[in-house]
C-alpha angles and dihedrals in degrees: 000000000000127000093264092052090047092051091048091050094046089054093050109103091215092054091045090053090049093051091046090050089051092050089049092051092047090049090051091051093051095042091057088070108125112232097168093107087067089066090083091054093051107030092169094055127092092250112123123203095253096039126135126191086260095055090047093049094044092054090053095043119007090194096051096113091054091047089052091050094048091046091050091050093049091047094050090049090049091049089055091051092046093050091049090051092048091052092049090048091048091055090046094048089051090052090048091050091052093050091049091049091051091050091050093044092240121155119245107256092219 
């Protein structure tokens, strides 16, 4: 896949949805990590014996999963825009290089 194809894919709403879904699934997998055993090491903490990262995060911010999802969606959308801009700039820089070569009388290396 070249940069132009990657930019096109990252700007496709179906691809964006799939990437966000993968981020959500990876987040779920990590957040299932049991941290309860740490409660014995830090008896004054808010960690409970059966806690997971999810239960700790949810107590601190009940909306944390929705926030992660929204941030992932915004990040994937921004990645698509950034990739498109990079492709556009790449094309423009190639054209600029060719103009400079012509002015300097340099042969095209291709």
